[in-house]
C-alpha positions in Angstrom: -29.9 -46.4 2.9 -32.3 -43.4 2.7 -31.2 -42.1 6.1 -27.5 -42.4 5.0 -28.3 -40.4 1.9 -30.0 -37.7 3.8 -27.2 -37.5 6.3 -24.6 -37.3 3.6 -26.6 -34.6 1.8 -26.8 -32.5 4.9 -23.1 -32.9 5.5 -22.3 -31.6 2.0 -24.8 -28.7 2.3 -23.5 -27.7 5.8 -19.8 -28.0 5.6 -18.9 -28.9 2.0 -17.0 -31.9 0.7 -13.5 -32.6 2.0 -12.1 -31.7 -1.4 -13.7 -28.3 -1.2 -12.3 -27.8 2.3 -8.8 -28.7 1.1 -9.1 -26.3 -1.8 -10.2 -23.5 0.5 -7.4 -24.2 3.0 -4.9 -24.2 0.1 -6.2 -20.9 -1.2 -6.0 -19.3 2.3 -2.4 -20.5 2.7 -1.6 -19.1 -0.8 -3.1 -15.7 0.1 -1.4 -15.7 3.5 2.0 -16.4 1.9 1.4 -13.6 -0.7 0.4 -11.2 2.1 3.6 -12.1 4.0 5.7 -11.5 0.9 4.1 -8.1 0.3 4.7 -7.1 3.9 8.4 -8.0 3.6 8.5 -6.0 0.4 6.9 -3.0 2.2 9.6 -3.3 4.9 12.4 -3.3 2.3 10.9 -0.5 0.2 10.2 1.9 3.1 13.6 1.0 4.8 15.4 1.7 1.5 13.5 4.9 1.0 14.4 6.2 4.5 18.1 5.3 4.0 18.3 6.9 0.6 16.8 10.1 1.9 18.7 10.1 5.2 22.0 9.7 3.4 21.3 12.5 1.0 24.0 15.1 1.2 26.0 17.0 -1.4 28.7 19.6 -1.1 29.6 21.7 -4.1 31.2 25.0 -4.9 28.9 27.9 -5.9 29.9 31.3 -7.3 28.2 34.1 -5.2 28.3 37.8 -6.0 28.2 39.9 -2.9 28.5 43.2 -4.8 27.6 43.6 -8.5 30.8 45.5 -9.2 33.1 42.9 -7.7 33.8 39.4 -9.2 32.0 36.4 -7.9 33.4 34.4 -4.9 33.5 30.6 -5.0 32.0 29.4 -1.7 31.5 25.7 -0.7 27.8 25.1 0.0 26.1 21.9 1.4 22.6 20.5 0.9 21.3 18.1 3.5 17.9 16.5 4.0 17.8 17.9 7.5 17.7 21.4 6.0 14.1 20.9 4.8 11.2 19.8 7.0 9.5 18.1 4.1 12.4 15.7 3.7 12.6 15.1 7.5 8.9 14.2 7.3 9.6 11.8 4.4 12.3 10.0 6.4 10.1 9.9 9.5 7.1 8.6 7.6 9.1 5.8 6.0 10.7 4.8 9.3 7.2 4.6 10.9 5.8 2.6 8.0 8.9 0.2 8.0 8.6 -0.5 11.8 4.8 -1.0 11.4 5.2 -3.3 8.4 7.7 -5.5 10.4 5.4 -5.5 13.4 2.3 -6.3 11.3 4.2 -9.2 9.7 4.6 -10.7 13.2 1.0 -10.1 13.9 -0.2 -11.7 10.7 1.9 -14.8 11.5 0.4 -15.0 15.0 -3.1 -14.6 13.6 -2.7 -17.2 10.9 -3.8 -20.0 13.3 -6.6 -18.1 15.1 -8.1 -16.1 12.3 -9.5 -13.4 14.6 -11.6 -11.0 12.5 -11.2 -8.2 14.9 -7.4 -8.3 14.7 -7.6 -8.5 10.9 -9.8 -5.4 10.8 -7.4 -3.6 13.1 -4.5 -4.4 10.8 -6.5 -3.2 7.8 -7.2 0.1 9.5 -3.5 0.5 10.3 -2.5 -0.4 6.7 -4.8 2.4 5.5 -3.2 4.8 7.9 0.2 3.9 6.5 -1.1 4.6 3.0 -2.3 8.1 4.1 1.0 8.8 6.0 3.2 7.8 3.1 1.2 9.7 0.5 1.2 12.9 2.6 5.0 12.6 2.9 5.2 12.1 -0.9 3.2 15.2 -1.5 5.3 17.3 0.8 8.6 16.1 -0.6 7.4 16.5 -4.2 6.2 20.1 -3.6 9.6 21.1 -2.2 11.4 19.1 -5.0 9.5 20.9 -7.7 10.4 24.3 -6.2 14.0 23.2 -6.1 13.8 22.0 -9.7 11.8 24.9 -11.3 12.2 27.7 -8.8 9.5 30.3 -8.1 9.8 33.6 -9.9 7.0 35.2 -7.9 9.0 35.0 -4.6 12.4 35.2 -6.3 13.4 31.6 -5.4 16.1 30.4 -7.8 16.5 26.8 -9.1 18.9 24.8 -7.0 18.8 21.4 -8.7 21.2 22.5 -11.4 23.7 23.1 -8.6 22.8 20.1 -6.4 22.0 17.6 -9.1 22.9 14.4 -7.2 21.0 15.6 -4.1 17.8 16.2 -6.2 18.2 12.8 -8.0 18.4 11.1 -4.6 15.3 12.8 -3.4 13.5 11.6 -6.6 14.7 8.0 -5.8 13.4 8.2 -2.2 10.0 9.6 -3.4 9.6 6.8 -6.0 10.5 4.1 -3.4 8.0 5.6 -0.9 5.4 5.5 -3.7 6.1 1.8 -4.2 5.9 1.2 -0.5 2.5 3.0 -0.4 1.2 0.8 -3.3 2.3 -2.3 -1.4 0.2 -1.2 1.6 -2.8 -0.6 -0.8 -2.4 -4.1 -2.1 -2.3 -5.4 1.4 -5.6 -3.7 2.1 -7.2 -5.1 -1.0 -6.0 -8.6 -0.1 -7.3 -8.4 3.5 -10.7 -7.0 2.5 -11.2 -9.6 -0.2 -10.3 -12.4 2.2 -12.8 -11.1 4.8 -15.4 -10.8 2.1 -14.9 -14.4 1.0 -15.0 -15.7 4.6 -18.3 -13.9 5.2 -20.0 -15.4 2.1 
Protein backbone atom coordinates (compact mmCIF):
# COMPACT_ATOMS: atom_id res chain seq x y z
CA UNK A 1 0.00 0.00 0.00
CA UNK A 2 2.91 2.31 0.76
CA UNK A 3 4.38 1.74 -2.71
CA UNK A 4 1.05 2.55 -4.30
CA UNK A 5 0.89 5.79 -2.33
CA UNK A 6 4.41 6.76 -3.36
CA UNK A 7 3.63 5.96 -7.00
CA UNK A 8 0.42 7.96 -6.88
CA UNK A 9 2.20 10.89 -5.23
CA UNK A 10 4.91 10.94 -7.92
CA UNK A 11 2.28 10.84 -10.63
CA UNK A 12 0.51 13.86 -9.20
CA UNK A 13 3.74 15.77 -8.74
CA UNK A 14 5.02 14.99 -12.23
CA UNK A 15 2.03 15.27 -14.49
CA UNK A 16 -0.81 16.60 -12.36
CA UNK A 17 -4.22 15.09 -11.75
CA UNK A 18 -6.49 14.25 -14.69
CA UNK A 19 -8.84 17.01 -13.55
CA UNK A 20 -6.04 19.60 -13.77
CA UNK A 21 -5.08 18.35 -17.22
CA UNK A 22 -8.68 18.67 -18.39
CA UNK A 23 -8.87 22.22 -17.06
CA UNK A 24 -5.57 23.09 -18.77
CA UNK A 25 -6.73 21.64 -22.08
CA UNK A 26 -10.06 23.48 -21.79
CA UNK A 27 -8.23 26.76 -21.11
CA UNK A 28 -5.93 26.22 -24.09
CA UNK A 29 -8.92 25.56 -26.33
CA UNK A 30 -10.64 28.68 -25.03
CA UNK A 31 -7.55 30.82 -25.70
CA UNK A 32 -7.15 29.23 -29.14
CA UNK A 33 -10.76 30.01 -30.02
CA UNK A 34 -10.34 33.59 -28.81
CA UNK A 35 -7.16 33.98 -30.88
CA UNK A 36 -8.93 32.68 -34.00
CA UNK A 37 -11.81 35.08 -33.40
CA UNK A 38 -9.44 38.05 -33.03
CA UNK A 39 -7.59 37.06 -36.22
CA UNK A 40 -10.88 36.94 -38.12
CA UNK A 41 -11.67 40.37 -36.66
CA UNK A 42 -8.27 41.65 -37.83
CA UNK A 43 -8.99 40.36 -41.34
CA UNK A 44 -12.36 42.12 -41.42
CA UNK A 45 -11.07 45.40 -39.98
CA UNK A 46 -8.06 45.72 -42.30
CA UNK A 47 -10.07 44.61 -45.33
CA UNK A 48 -12.80 47.15 -44.57
CA UNK A 49 -10.22 49.89 -43.99
CA UNK A 50 -8.55 49.14 -47.33
CA UNK A 51 -11.89 49.19 -49.17
CA UNK A 52 -13.08 52.39 -47.47
CA UNK A 53 -9.88 54.20 -48.46
CA UNK A 54 -9.58 52.64 -51.93
CA UNK A 55 -13.14 53.69 -52.79
CA UNK A 56 -12.58 57.23 -51.51
CA UNK A 57 -13.30 59.67 -54.33
CA UNK A 58 -15.22 62.92 -54.51
CA UNK A 59 -15.88 65.33 -57.35
CA UNK A 60 -17.12 68.82 -56.59
CA UNK A 61 -17.25 72.24 -58.17
CA UNK A 62 -14.81 74.83 -56.89
CA UNK A 63 -14.67 78.53 -57.71
CA UNK A 64 -11.21 79.52 -58.94
CA UNK A 65 -10.00 83.07 -59.63
CA UNK A 66 -7.39 83.12 -62.36
CA UNK A 67 -7.11 86.91 -62.39
CA UNK A 68 -8.09 89.08 -59.40
CA UNK A 69 -9.97 91.54 -61.61
CA UNK A 70 -12.09 88.86 -63.27
CA UNK A 71 -14.94 86.88 -61.68
CA UNK A 72 -14.29 83.37 -60.36
CA UNK A 73 -14.74 80.38 -62.65
CA UNK A 74 -16.54 77.26 -61.48
CA UNK A 75 -14.31 74.26 -62.24
CA UNK A 76 -15.04 70.59 -61.43
CA UNK A 77 -12.23 69.13 -59.28
CA UNK A 78 -11.76 65.56 -58.09
CA UNK A 79 -10.04 64.22 -54.98
CA UNK A 80 -8.86 60.59 -55.07
CA UNK A 81 -6.81 58.50 -52.68
CA UNK A 82 -4.31 57.81 -55.48
CA UNK A 83 -3.38 61.49 -55.54
CA UNK A 84 -1.56 61.24 -52.18
CA UNK A 85 1.17 58.70 -51.43
CA UNK A 86 0.23 58.56 -47.73
CA UNK A 87 -3.23 57.25 -48.61
CA UNK A 88 -1.72 54.76 -51.08
CA UNK A 89 0.51 53.57 -48.27
CA UNK A 90 -2.52 53.22 -45.97
CA UNK A 91 -4.30 51.02 -48.51
CA UNK A 92 -1.18 48.92 -49.15
CA UNK A 93 -0.50 48.45 -45.42
CA UNK A 94 -4.06 47.29 -44.77
CA UNK A 95 -3.97 44.87 -47.71
CA UNK A 96 -0.68 43.38 -46.46
CA UNK A 97 -2.05 43.07 -42.92
CA UNK A 98 -5.30 41.53 -44.18
CA UNK A 99 -3.52 38.89 -46.27
CA UNK A 100 -1.16 38.10 -43.41
CA UNK A 101 -4.02 37.83 -40.89
CA UNK A 102 -5.80 35.32 -43.13
CA UNK A 103 -2.57 33.36 -43.65
CA UNK A 104 -1.71 33.36 -39.94
CA UNK A 105 -5.22 32.13 -39.17
CA UNK A 106 -4.52 29.06 -41.29
CA UNK A 107 -1.11 28.65 -39.61
CA UNK A 108 -2.62 28.87 -36.13
CA UNK A 109 -5.14 26.15 -37.01
CA UNK A 110 -2.34 23.96 -38.38
CA UNK A 111 -0.23 24.53 -35.26
CA UNK A 112 -3.04 23.85 -32.83
CA UNK A 113 -2.33 20.10 -32.78
CA UNK A 114 1.47 20.27 -32.83
CA UNK A 115 2.11 23.29 -30.55
CA UNK A 116 5.49 24.13 -32.08
CA UNK A 117 7.01 26.95 -30.05
CA UNK A 118 9.24 28.05 -32.94
CA UNK A 119 6.23 28.60 -35.19
CA UNK A 120 4.39 30.47 -32.43
CA UNK A 121 7.39 32.78 -31.90
CA UNK A 122 7.55 33.36 -35.67
CA UNK A 123 3.86 34.34 -35.71
CA UNK A 124 4.40 36.67 -32.74
CA UNK A 125 7.24 38.44 -34.58
CA UNK A 126 5.08 38.85 -37.70
CA UNK A 127 2.17 40.12 -35.59
CA UNK A 128 4.45 42.79 -34.12
CA UNK A 129 5.63 43.72 -37.63
CA UNK A 130 2.00 44.21 -38.65
CA UNK A 131 1.50 46.49 -35.65
CA UNK A 132 4.45 48.63 -36.73
CA UNK A 133 3.31 48.66 -40.36
CA UNK A 134 -0.24 49.72 -39.53
CA UNK A 135 0.80 52.41 -37.05
CA UNK A 136 3.27 53.88 -39.55
CA UNK A 137 0.48 54.05 -42.15
CA UNK A 138 -1.83 55.65 -39.58
CA UNK A 139 0.79 58.28 -38.81
CA UNK A 140 1.37 59.11 -42.47
CA UNK A 141 -2.34 59.36 -43.30
CA UNK A 142 -3.09 61.39 -40.16
CA UNK A 143 -0.34 63.90 -40.96
CA UNK A 144 -1.69 64.51 -44.46
CA UNK A 145 -5.26 64.57 -43.15
CA UNK A 146 -4.43 67.28 -40.62
CA UNK A 147 -2.89 69.42 -43.35
CA UNK A 148 -6.02 68.96 -45.43
CA UNK A 149 -8.20 69.87 -42.46
CA UNK A 150 -6.20 72.78 -41.02
CA UNK A 151 -4.01 73.86 -43.93
CA UNK A 152 -0.54 75.31 -43.42
CA UNK A 153 -0.16 79.05 -43.50
CA UNK A 154 3.65 78.89 -43.52
CA UNK A 155 3.78 77.27 -46.96
CA UNK A 156 0.48 78.80 -48.17
CA UNK A 157 -1.40 75.49 -48.25
CA UNK A 158 -5.15 76.09 -47.99
CA UNK A 159 -7.68 73.92 -46.22
CA UNK A 160 -9.38 71.44 -48.55
CA UNK A 161 -11.66 69.46 -46.26
CA UNK A 162 -14.30 72.20 -46.35
CA UNK A 163 -14.50 71.54 -50.09
CA UNK A 164 -14.05 67.74 -50.02
CA UNK A 165 -15.94 66.99 -46.82
CA UNK A 166 -17.05 63.45 -47.71
CA UNK A 167 -13.56 62.56 -48.91
CA UNK A 168 -11.99 63.67 -45.62
CA UNK A 169 -14.62 61.88 -43.53
CA UNK A 170 -13.92 58.67 -45.43
CA UNK A 171 -10.21 59.07 -44.72
CA UNK A 172 -10.99 59.44 -41.01
CA UNK A 173 -13.10 56.25 -41.11
CA UNK A 174 -10.27 54.33 -42.80
CA UNK A 175 -7.75 55.57 -40.22
CA UNK A 176 -10.02 54.57 -37.32
CA UNK A 177 -10.56 51.09 -38.80
CA UNK A 178 -6.82 50.72 -39.29
CA UNK A 179 -6.28 51.73 -35.67
CA UNK A 180 -8.70 49.04 -34.53
CA UNK A 181 -6.92 46.51 -36.74
CA UNK A 182 -3.58 47.43 -35.16
CA UNK A 183 -5.09 47.03 -31.68
CA UNK A 184 -6.33 43.57 -32.69
CA UNK A 185 -2.77 42.56 -33.61
CA UNK A 186 -1.49 43.95 -30.29
CA UNK A 187 -4.07 41.83 -28.47
CA UNK A 188 -2.89 38.78 -30.45
CA UNK A 189 0.70 39.41 -29.35
CA UNK A 190 -0.40 39.67 -25.70
CA UNK A 191 -2.38 36.42 -25.99
CA UNK A 192 0.48 34.52 -27.60
CA UNK A 193 3.12 35.75 -25.15
CA UNK A 194 0.95 34.93 -22.13
CA UNK A 195 0.27 31.44 -23.54
CA UNK A 196 3.98 30.76 -24.03
CA UNK A 197 4.71 32.09 -20.56
CA UNK A 198 2.15 29.77 -18.95
CA UNK A 199 3.49 26.81 -20.92
CA UNK A 200 7.07 27.44 -19.75
CA UNK A 201 6.11 27.67 -16.05
